[in-house]
N, CA, C, O and the ligand as a Tripos MOL2 file, in Angstrom:
@<TRIPOS>MOLECULE
protein
  249   247    63     0     0
PROTEIN
NO_CHARGES

@<TRIPOS>ATOM
      1 N         116.6160   80.8890  137.6780 N.3       1 MET1
      2 CA        115.3470   81.4270  138.1450 C.3       1 MET1
      3 C         114.7780   82.3740  137.0810 C.2       1 MET1
      4 O         115.3390   83.4320  136.7940 O.2       1 MET1
      5 N         113.6970   81.9720  136.5360 N.am      2 SER2
      6 CA        113.1010   82.8530  135.5420 C.3       2 SER2
      7 C         111.6250   83.0150  135.8380 C.2       2 SER2
      8 O         110.9440   82.0950  136.2930 O.2       2 SER2
      9 N         111.1740   84.1800  135.5710 N.am      3 GLN3
     10 CA        109.7800   84.4810  135.7930 C.3       3 GLN3
     11 C         109.1620   84.8670  134.4570 C.2       3 GLN3
     12 O         109.6830   85.7190  133.7370 O.2       3 GLN3
     13 N         108.0790   84.2480  134.1480 N.am      4 THR4
     14 CA        107.4420   84.5540  132.8750 C.3       4 THR4
     15 C         106.3620   85.6030  133.0700 C.2       4 THR4
     16 O         105.3760   85.3940  133.7770 O.2       4 THR4
     17 N         106.5740   86.7050  132.4380 N.am      5 ILE5
     18 CA        105.5860   87.7740  132.5130 C.3       5 ILE5
     19 C         105.0560   88.0430  131.1080 C.2       5 ILE5
     20 O         105.8090   88.4210  130.2100 O.2       5 ILE5
     21 N         103.7980   87.8510  130.9370 N.am      6 LEU6
     22 CA        103.1890   88.1080  129.6320 C.3       6 LEU6
     23 C         102.8570   89.5930  129.5180 C.2       6 LEU6
     24 O         101.8710   90.0810  130.0700 O.2       6 LEU6
     25 N         103.7070   90.2790  128.7930 N.am      7 GLU7
     26 CA        103.4460   91.7080  128.6320 C.3       7 GLU7
     27 C         102.4860   91.9660  127.4920 C.2       7 GLU7
     28 O         101.8060   92.9920  127.4510 O.2       7 GLU7
     29 N         102.4390   91.0320  126.5770 N.am      8 THR8
     30 CA        101.5180   91.1870  125.4570 C.3       8 THR8
     31 C         100.5860   89.9860  125.4150 C.2       8 THR8
     32 O         100.7600   89.0720  124.6090 O.2       8 THR8
     33 N          99.6080   90.0060  126.2860 N.am      9 ALA9
     34 CA         98.6420   88.9200  126.3110 C.3       9 ALA9
     35 C          97.7980   88.9640  125.0470 C.2       9 ALA9
     36 O          97.4150   90.0400  124.5870 O.2       9 ALA9
     37 N          97.5090   87.8000  124.4890 N.am     10 PRO10
     38 CA         96.6470   87.7780  123.3070 C.3      10 PRO10
     39 C          95.2690   88.3040  123.6550 C.2      10 PRO10
     40 O          94.6800   87.9560  124.6790 O.2      10 PRO10
     41 N          94.7880   89.1340  122.7880 N.am     11 LEU11
     42 CA         93.5010   89.7670  123.0380 C.3      11 LEU11
     43 C          92.6370   89.5550  121.8140 C.2      11 LEU11
     44 O          93.0270   89.8860  120.6940 O.2      11 LEU11
     45 N          91.4640   89.0010  122.0390 N.am     12 GLU12
     46 CA         90.5770   88.7420  120.9060 C.3      12 GLU12
     47 C          89.3210   89.5780  120.9990 C.2      12 GLU12
     48 O          88.7830   89.8200  122.0800 O.2      12 GLU12
     49 N          88.8770   90.0060  119.8560 N.am     13 CYS13
     50 CA         87.6240   90.7450  119.7820 C.3      13 CYS13
     51 C          86.4700   89.7970  120.1040 C.2      13 CYS13
     52 O          86.3500   88.7450  119.4770 O.2      13 CYS13
     53 N          85.6230   90.1490  121.0670 N.am     14 PRO14
     54 CA         84.4860   89.2860  121.4010 C.3      14 PRO14
     55 C          83.4390   89.2560  120.2980 C.2      14 PRO14
     56 O          82.5420   88.4130  120.3080 O.2      14 PRO14
     57 N          83.5530   90.1670  119.3580 N.am     15 GLU15
     58 CA         82.5690   90.2570  118.2890 C.3      15 GLU15
     59 C          82.9460   89.3850  117.0880 C.2      15 GLU15
     60 O          82.1200   88.6320  116.5720 O.2      15 GLU15
     61 N          84.1950   89.4960  116.6550 N.am     16 CYS16
     62 CA         84.5890   88.7830  115.4470 C.3      16 CYS16
     63 C          85.7740   87.8520  115.6770 C.2      16 CYS16
     64 O          86.2290   87.1760  114.7540 O.2      16 CYS16
     65 N          86.2700   87.8200  116.9040 N.am     17 ALA17
     66 CA         87.3530   86.9190  117.2840 C.3      17 ALA17
     67 C          88.6700   87.2300  116.5850 C.2      17 ALA17
     68 O          89.5610   86.3830  116.5250 O.2      17 ALA17
     69 N          88.7880   88.4210  116.0670 N.am     18 ALA18
     70 CA         90.0570   88.8230  115.4660 C.3      18 ALA18
     71 C          91.0840   89.0590  116.5660 C.2      18 ALA18
     72 O          90.7630   89.5470  117.6490 O.2      18 ALA18
     73 N          92.3070   88.7060  116.2630 N.am     19 ARG19
     74 CA         93.3790   88.9530  117.2160 C.3      19 ARG19
     75 C          93.7620   90.4210  117.1620 C.2      19 ARG19
     76 O          94.0520   90.9610  116.0950 O.2      19 ARG19
     77 N          93.7590   91.0580  118.3200 N.am     20 LEU20
     78 CA         94.0930   92.4680  118.3640 C.3      20 LEU20
     79 C          95.5330   92.6420  118.8120 C.2      20 LEU20
     80 O          95.9270   92.1830  119.8840 O.2      20 LEU20
     81 N          96.2960   93.3010  117.9860 N.am     21 ALA21
     82 CA         97.6990   93.5350  118.3120 C.3      21 ALA21
     83 C          97.8310   94.8290  119.1010 C.2      21 ALA21
     84 O          98.5810   95.7350  118.7380 O.2      21 ALA21
     85 N          97.0900   94.8830  120.1750 N.am     22 ILE22
     86 CA         97.0720   96.0850  121.0050 C.3      22 ILE22
     87 C          97.2790   95.6690  122.4500 C.2      22 ILE22
     88 O          96.6760   94.7040  122.9200 O.2      22 ILE22
     89 N          98.1080   96.3810  123.1340 N.am     23 THR23
     90 CA         98.2680   96.1230  124.5560 C.3      23 THR23
     91 C          97.7040   97.3010  125.3320 C.2      23 THR23
     92 O          98.3350   98.3540  125.4230 O.2      23 THR23
     93 N          96.5300   97.1220  125.8840 N.am     24 PRO24
     94 CA         95.9390   98.2150  126.6440 C.3      24 PRO24
     95 C          96.7250   98.4670  127.9210 C.2      24 PRO24
     96 O          97.2600   97.5380  128.5270 O.2      24 PRO24
     97 N          96.7900   99.6960  128.3130 N.am     25 THR25
     98 CA         97.5560  100.0520  129.5030 C.3      25 THR25
     99 C          96.6710  100.5950  130.6080 C.2      25 THR25
    100 O          97.1070  100.7420  131.7500 O.2      25 THR25
    101 N          95.4320  100.8910  130.2640 N.am     26 LEU26
    102 CA         94.5400  101.4650  131.2490 C.3      26 LEU26
    103 C          93.1750  100.7910  131.2040 C.2      26 LEU26
    104 O          92.6180  100.5640  130.1300 O.2      26 LEU26
    105 N          92.6530  100.4810  132.3590 N.am     27 ALA27
    106 CA         91.2670  100.0240  132.3970 C.3      27 ALA27
    107 C          90.3850  101.2020  131.9990 C.2      27 ALA27
    108 O          90.6150  102.3390  132.4090 O.2      27 ALA27
    109 N          89.3870  100.9060  131.2010 N.am     28 GLY28
    110 CA         88.5120  101.9640  130.7430 C.3      28 GLY28
    111 C          88.8960  102.4800  129.3610 C.2      28 GLY28
    112 O          88.1650  103.2510  128.7400 O.2      28 GLY28
    113 N          90.0630  102.0350  128.8950 N.am     29 GLU29
    114 CA         90.5010  102.4200  127.5690 C.3      29 GLU29
    115 C          89.5810  101.7920  126.5230 C.2      29 GLU29
    116 O          89.1100  100.6670  126.6940 O.2      29 GLU29
    117 N          89.3340  102.5140  125.4580 N.am     30 VAL30
    118 CA         88.4890  101.9840  124.3870 C.3      30 VAL30
    119 C          89.3480  101.7360  123.1550 C.2      30 VAL30
    120 O          90.0470  102.6210  122.6610 O.2      30 VAL30
    121 N          89.2670  100.5090  122.6820 N.am     31 LEU31
    122 CA         90.0540  100.1110  121.5210 C.3      31 LEU31
    123 C          89.1370   99.9030  120.3310 C.2      31 LEU31
    124 O          87.9570   99.5860  120.4820 O.2      31 LEU31
    125 N          89.6900  100.0820  119.1660 N.am     32 ASP32
    126 CA         88.9350   99.7940  117.9520 C.3      32 ASP32
    127 C          89.4120   98.4830  117.3700 C.2      32 ASP32
    128 O          90.6070   98.2940  117.1390 O.2      32 ASP32
    129 N          88.4820   97.5800  117.1340 N.am     33 CYS33
    130 CA         88.8350   96.3350  116.4730 C.3      33 CYS33
    131 C          89.1000   96.6250  115.0040 C.2      33 CYS33
    132 O          88.3040   97.2770  114.3280 O.2      33 CYS33
    133 N          90.2310   96.1280  114.5260 N.am     34 ARG34
    134 CA         90.5660   96.3660  113.1260 C.3      34 ARG34
    135 C          89.8320   95.3860  112.2230 C.2      34 ARG34
    136 O          89.7840   95.5580  111.0050 O.2      34 ARG34
    137 N          89.2670   94.3630  112.8340 N.am     35 GLY35
    138 CA         88.5660   93.3660  112.0420 C.3      35 GLY35
    139 C          87.1550   93.7930  111.6930 C.2      35 GLY35
    140 O          86.7470   93.7240  110.5340 O.2      35 GLY35
    141 N          86.4070   94.2340  112.7000 N.am     36 CYS36
    142 CA         85.0010   94.5480  112.4740 C.3      36 CYS36
    143 C          84.6530   95.9830  112.8340 C.2      36 CYS36
    144 O          83.5300   96.4320  112.6020 O.2      36 CYS36
    145 N          85.6110   96.6980  113.3990 N.am     37 GLY37
    146 CA         85.3720   98.1000  113.7150 C.3      37 GLY37
    147 C          84.6430   98.3230  115.0230 C.2      37 GLY37
    148 O          84.2800   99.4510  115.3570 O.2      37 GLY37
    149 N          84.4260   97.2370  115.7690 N.am     38 ALA38
    150 CA         83.7320   97.3780  117.0400 C.3      38 ALA38
    151 C          84.5950   98.1330  118.0380 C.2      38 ALA38
    152 O          85.8240   98.0710  118.0010 O.2      38 ALA38
    153 N          83.9210   98.8460  118.9300 N.am     39 GLU39
    154 CA         84.6420   99.5230  119.9940 C.3      39 GLU39
    155 C          84.6570   98.6210  121.2130 C.2      39 GLU39
    156 O          83.6160   98.1650  121.6860 O.2      39 GLU39
    157 N          85.8460   98.3750  121.7040 N.am     40 LEU40
    158 CA         86.0100   97.4650  122.8210 C.3      40 LEU40
    159 C          86.5540   98.2150  124.0140 C.2      40 LEU40
    160 O          87.5900   98.8740  123.9320 O.2      40 LEU40
    161 N          85.8530   98.1100  125.1120 N.am     41 GLU41
    162 CA         86.2910   98.7920  126.3190 C.3      41 GLU41
    163 C          87.0490   97.8190  127.2050 C.2      41 GLU41
    164 O          86.5970   96.7010  127.4520 O.2      41 GLU41
    165 N          88.1940   98.2540  127.6750 N.am     42 VAL42
    166 CA         88.9890   97.4390  128.5840 C.3      42 VAL42
    167 C          88.3580   97.5340  129.9740 C.2      42 VAL42
    168 O          88.3500   98.5940  130.6000 O.2      42 VAL42
    169 N          87.8360   96.4100  130.4340 N.am     43 VAL43
    170 CA         87.1790   96.4240  131.7340 C.3      43 VAL43
    171 C          88.1270   95.9760  132.8380 C.2      43 VAL43
    172 O          87.8910   96.2540  134.0140 O.2      43 VAL43
    173 N          89.1900   95.2890  132.4630 N.am     44 SER44
    174 CA         90.1410   94.8190  133.4470 C.3      44 SER44
    175 C          91.4720   94.5360  132.7710 C.2      44 SER44
    176 O          91.5190   94.0760  131.6300 O.2      44 SER44
    177 N          92.5490   94.8150  133.4870 N.am     45 LEU45
    178 CA         93.8760   94.5210  132.9370 C.3      45 LEU45
    179 C          94.3920   93.1850  133.4600 C.2      45 LEU45
    180 O          95.1030   92.4750  132.7490 O.2      45 LEU45
    181 N          94.0460   92.8470  134.6740 N.am     46 THR46
    182 CA         94.4880   91.5800  135.2560 C.3      46 THR46
    183 C          93.3040   90.8700  135.8900 C.2      46 THR46
    184 O          92.9310   91.2050  137.0140 O.2      46 THR46
    185 N          92.7050   89.9090  135.2160 N.am     47 PRO47
    186 CA         93.0840   89.4600  133.8780 C.3      47 PRO47
    187 C          92.6400   90.4470  132.8150 C.2      47 PRO47
    188 O          91.7790   91.2980  133.0340 O.2      47 PRO47
    189 N          93.2590   90.2990  131.6610 N.am     48 LEU48
    190 CA         92.9130   91.1760  130.5540 C.3      48 LEU48
    191 C          91.5270   90.8180  130.0340 C.2      48 LEU48
    192 O          91.2650   89.6920  129.6120 O.2      48 LEU48
    193 N          90.6650   91.8010  130.0790 N.am     49 LEU49
    194 CA         89.2730   91.5360  129.7460 C.3      49 LEU49
    195 C          88.6890   92.7410  129.0230 C.2      49 LEU49
    196 O          88.8020   93.8780  129.4820 O.2      49 LEU49
    197 N          88.0680   92.4700  127.8910 N.am     50 VAL50
    198 CA         87.4200   93.5520  127.1630 C.3      50 VAL50
    199 C          85.9620   93.2010  126.9070 C.2      50 VAL50
    200 O          85.5810   92.0310  126.8790 O.2      50 VAL50
    201 N          85.1650   94.2280  126.7240 N.am     51 GLN51
    202 CA         83.7800   94.0120  126.3530 C.3      51 GLN51
    203 C          83.4220   95.0420  125.2930 C.2      51 GLN51
    204 O          84.0910   96.0630  125.1330 O.2      51 GLN51
    205 N          82.3620   94.7470  124.5850 N.am     52 LEU52
    206 CA         81.9090   95.7120  123.5930 C.3      52 LEU52
    207 C          81.5040   96.9920  124.2970 C.2      52 LEU52
    208 O          80.6970   96.9780  125.2270 O.2      52 LEU52
    209 N          82.0640   98.0780  123.8510 N.am     53 ALA53
    210 CA         81.7180   99.3600  124.4480 C.3      53 ALA53
    211 C          80.3050   99.7350  124.0280 C.2      53 ALA53
    212 O          79.8870   99.4380  122.9080 O.2      53 ALA53
    213 N          79.5740  100.3800  124.9150 N.am     54 PRO54
    214 CA         78.2360  100.8520  124.5380 C.3      54 PRO54
    215 C          78.3480  101.7990  123.3630 C.2      54 PRO54
    216 O          79.2140  102.6730  123.3190 O.2      54 PRO54
    217 N          77.4680  101.6080  122.4300 N.am     55 HIS55
    218 CA         77.5500  102.4050  121.2080 C.3      55 HIS55
    219 C          77.3000  103.8800  121.4910 C.2      55 HIS55
    220 O          76.2790  104.2610  122.0620 O.2      55 HIS55
    221 N          78.2410  104.6800  121.0830 N.am     56 ALA56
    222 CA         78.1120  106.1110  121.3150 C.3      56 ALA56
    223 C          77.7150  106.8110  120.0280 C.2      56 ALA56
    224 O          78.2230  106.4990  118.9510 O.2      56 ALA56
    225 N          76.8160  107.7460  120.1540 N.am     57 GLU57
    226 CA         76.3720  108.4740  118.9890 C.3      57 GLU57
    227 C          77.3590  109.5850  118.6390 C.2      57 GLU57
    228 O          77.4360  110.0410  117.4980 O.2      57 GLU57
    229 N          78.0970  109.9990  119.6410 N.am     58 GLU58
    230 CA         78.9860  111.1300  119.4320 C.3      58 GLU58
    231 C          80.1960  110.7680  118.5850 C.2      58 GLU58
    232 O          80.7110  109.6520  118.6400 O.2      58 GLU58
    233 N          80.6170  111.7100  117.8300 N.am     59 ASP59
    234 CA         81.8290  111.5220  117.0410 C.3      59 ASP59
    235 C          82.9450  112.2980  117.7380 C.2      59 ASP59
    236 O          82.8750  113.5130  117.9190 O.2      59 ASP59
    237 N          83.9600  111.5570  118.1130 N.am     60 TRP60
    238 CA         85.0320  112.1940  118.8900 C.3      60 TRP60
    239 C          86.0010  112.9590  118.0000 C.2      60 TRP60
    240 O          86.8930  113.6530  118.4880 O.2      60 TRP60
    241 N          85.8220  112.8270  116.7210 N.am     61 GLY61
    242 CA         86.5900  113.6300  115.7830 C.3      61 GLY61
    243 C          88.0940  113.4770  115.9000 C.2      61 GLY61
    244 O          88.8370  114.4560  115.8440 O.2      61 GLY61
    245 N          88.5300  112.2480  116.0600 N.am     62 GLU62
    246 CA         89.9780  112.0770  116.1590 C.3      62 GLU62
    247 C          90.5630  111.7250  114.8010 C.2      62 GLU62
    248 O          91.7740  111.5400  114.6790 O.2      62 GLU62
    249 ZN         86.0890   92.6050  115.8550 Zn       63 ZN63
@<TRIPOS>BOND
     1     1     2 1
     2     2     3 1
     3     3     4 2
     4     3     5 am
     5     5     6 1
     6     6     7 1
     7     7     8 2
     8     7     9 am
     9     9    10 1
    10    10    11 1
    11    11    12 2
    12    11    13 am
    13    13    14 1
    14    14    15 1
    15    15    16 2
    16    15    17 am
    17    17    18 1
    18    18    19 1
    19    19    20 2
    20    19    21 am
    21    21    22 1
    22    22    23 1
    23    23    24 2
    24    23    25 am
    25    25    26 1
    26    26    27 1
    27    27    28 2
    28    27    29 am
    29    29    30 1
    30    30    31 1
    31    31    32 2
    32    31    33 am
    33    33    34 1
    34    34    35 1
    35    35    36 2
    36    35    37 am
    37    37    38 1
    38    38    39 1
    39    39    40 2
    40    39    41 am
    41    41    42 1
    42    42    43 1
    43    43    44 2
    44    43    45 am
    45    45    46 1
    46    46    47 1
    47    47    48 2
    48    47    49 am
    49    49    50 1
    50    50    51 1
    51    51    52 2
    52    51    53 am
    53    53    54 1
    54    54    55 1
    55    55    56 2
    56    55    57 am
    57    57    58 1
    58    58    59 1
    59    59    60 2
    60    59    61 am
    61    61    62 1
    62    62    63 1
    63    63    64 2
    64    63    65 am
    65    65    66 1
    66    66    67 1
    67    67    68 2
    68    67    69 am
    69    69    70 1
    70    70    71 1
    71    71    72 2
    72    71    73 am
    73    73    74 1
    74    74    75 1
    75    75    76 2
    76    75    77 am
    77    77    78 1
    78    78    79 1
    79    79    80 2
    80    79    81 am
    81    81    82 1
    82    82    83 1
    83    83    84 2
    84    83    85 am
    85    85    86 1
    86    86    87 1
    87    87    88 2
    88    87    89 am
    89    89    90 1
    90    90    91 1
    91    91    92 2
    92    91    93 am
    93    93    94 1
    94    94    95 1
    95    95    96 2
    96    95    97 am
    97    97    98 1
    98    98    99 1
    99    99   100 2
   100    99   101 am
   101   101   102 1
   102   102   103 1
   103   103   104 2
   104   103   105 am
   105   105   106 1
   106   106   107 1
   107   107   108 2
   108   107   109 am
   109   109   110 1
   110   110   111 1
   111   111   112 2
   112   111   113 am
   113   113   114 1
   114   114   115 1
   115   115   116 2
   116   115   117 am
   117   117   118 1
   118   118   119 1
   119   119   120 2
   120   119   121 am
   121   121   122 1
   122   122   123 1
   123   123   124 2
   124   123   125 am
   125   125   126 1
   126   126   127 1
   127   127   128 2
   128   127   129 am
   129   129   130 1
   130   130   131 1
   131   131   132 2
   132   131   133 am
   133   133   134 1
   134   134   135 1
   135   135   136 2
   136   135   137 am
   137   137   138 1
   138   138   139 1
   139   139   140 2
   140   139   141 am
   141   141   142 1
   142   142   143 1
   143   143   144 2
   144   143   145 am
   145   145   146 1
   146   146   147 1
   147   147   148 2
   148   147   149 am
   149   149   150 1
   150   150   151 1
   151   151   152 2
   152   151   153 am
   153   153   154 1
   154   154   155 1
   155   155   156 2
   156   155   157 am
   157   157   158 1
   158   158   159 1
   159   159   160 2
   160   159   161 am
   161   161   162 1
   162   162   163 1
   163   163   164 2
   164   163   165 am
   165   165   166 1
   166   166   167 1
   167   167   168 2
   168   167   169 am
   169   169   170 1
   170   170   171 1
   171   171   172 2
   172   171   173 am
   173   173   174 1
   174   174   175 1
   175   175   176 2
   176   175   177 am
   177   177   178 1
   178   178   179 1
   179   179   180 2
   180   179   181 am
   181   181   182 1
   182   182   183 1
   183   183   184 2
   184   183   185 am
   185   185   186 1
   186   186   187 1
   187   187   188 2
   188   187   189 am
   189   189   190 1
   190   190   191 1
   191   191   192 2
   192   191   193 am
   193   193   194 1
   194   194   195 1
   195   195   196 2
   196   195   197 am
   197   197   198 1
   198   198   199 1
   199   199   200 2
   200   199   201 am
   201   201   202 1
   202   202   203 1
   203   203   204 2
   204   203   205 am
   205   205   206 1
   206   206   207 1
   207   207   208 2
   208   207   209 am
   209   209   210 1
   210   210   211 1
   211   211   212 2
   212   211   213 am
   213   213   214 1
   214   214   215 1
   215   215   216 2
   216   215   217 am
   217   217   218 1
   218   218   219 1
   219   219   220 2
   220   219   221 am
   221   221   222 1
   222   222   223 1
   223   223   224 2
   224   223   225 am
   225   225   226 1
   226   226   227 1
   227   227   228 2
   228   227   229 am
   229   229   230 1
   230   230   231 1
   231   231   232 2
   232   231   233 am
   233   233   234 1
   234   234   235 1
   235   235   236 2
   236   235   237 am
   237   237   238 1
   238   238   239 1
   239   239   240 2
   240   239   241 am
   241   241   242 1
   242   242   243 1
   243   243   244 2
   244   243   245 am
   245   245   246 1
   246   246   247 1
   247   247   248 2
@<TRIPOS>SUBSTRUCTURE
     1 MET1         2 RESIDUE 1 A MET
     2 SER2         6 RESIDUE 1 A SER
     3 GLN3        10 RESIDUE 1 A GLN
     4 THR4        14 RESIDUE 1 A THR
     5 ILE5        18 RESIDUE 1 A ILE
     6 LEU6        22 RESIDUE 1 A LEU
     7 GLU7        26 RESIDUE 1 A GLU
     8 THR8        30 RESIDUE 1 A THR
     9 ALA9        34 RESIDUE 1 A ALA
    10 PRO10       38 RESIDUE 1 A PRO
    11 LEU11       42 RESIDUE 1 A LEU
    12 GLU12       46 RESIDUE 1 A GLU
    13 CYS13       50 RESIDUE 1 A CYS
    14 PRO14       54 RESIDUE 1 A PRO
    15 GLU15       58 RESIDUE 1 A GLU
    16 CYS16       62 RESIDUE 1 A CYS
    17 ALA17       66 RESIDUE 1 A ALA
    18 ALA18       70 RESIDUE 1 A ALA
    19 ARG19       74 RESIDUE 1 A ARG
    20 LEU20       78 RESIDUE 1 A LEU
    21 ALA21       82 RESIDUE 1 A ALA
    22 ILE22       86 RESIDUE 1 A ILE
    23 THR23       90 RESIDUE 1 A THR
    24 PRO24       94 RESIDUE 1 A PRO
    25 THR25       98 RESIDUE 1 A THR
    26 LEU26      102 RESIDUE 1 A LEU
    27 ALA27      106 RESIDUE 1 A ALA
    28 GLY28      110 RESIDUE 1 A GLY
    29 GLU29      114 RESIDUE 1 A GLU
    30 VAL30      118 RESIDUE 1 A VAL
    31 LEU31      122 RESIDUE 1 A LEU
    32 ASP32      126 RESIDUE 1 A ASP
    33 CYS33      130 RESIDUE 1 A CYS
    34 ARG34      134 RESIDUE 1 A ARG
    35 GLY35      138 RESIDUE 1 A GLY
    36 CYS36      142 RESIDUE 1 A CYS
    37 GLY37      146 RESIDUE 1 A GLY
    38 ALA38      150 RESIDUE 1 A ALA
    39 GLU39      154 RESIDUE 1 A GLU
    40 LEU40      158 RESIDUE 1 A LEU
    41 GLU41      162 RESIDUE 1 A GLU
    42 VAL42      166 RESIDUE 1 A VAL
    43 VAL43      170 RESIDUE 1 A VAL
    44 SER44      174 RESIDUE 1 A SER
    45 LEU45      178 RESIDUE 1 A LEU
    46 THR46      182 RESIDUE 1 A THR
    47 PRO47      186 RESIDUE 1 A PRO
    48 LEU48      190 RESIDUE 1 A LEU
    49 LEU49      194 RESIDUE 1 A LEU
    50 VAL50      198 RESIDUE 1 A VAL
    51 GLN51      202 RESIDUE 1 A GLN
    52 LEU52      206 RESIDUE 1 A LEU
    53 ALA53      210 RESIDUE 1 A ALA
    54 PRO54      214 RESIDUE 1 A PRO
    55 HIS55      218 RESIDUE 1 A HIS
    56 ALA56      222 RESIDUE 1 A ALA
    57 GLU57      226 RESIDUE 1 A GLU
    58 GLU58      230 RESIDUE 1 A GLU
    59 ASP59      234 RESIDUE 1 A ASP
    60 TRP60      238 RESIDUE 1 A TRP
    61 GLY61      242 RESIDUE 1 A GLY
    62 GLU62      246 RESIDUE 1 A GLU
    63 ZN63       249 GROUP 0 **** ****
């Protein structure tokens, strides 16, 4: 009896289709695409779904 659980679902940037080696853990988390630099907001974890985050003018200074 084995159960397949995908802990690292493939995640692609909707902007440039780059594969993101990131596993988001929270809905609402914002990821940076390493391919094009787009900010991607995690809108859902199950299923894993991201969308381009609204462009923010603020610099979070991280
Ligand atoms: Zn990208």
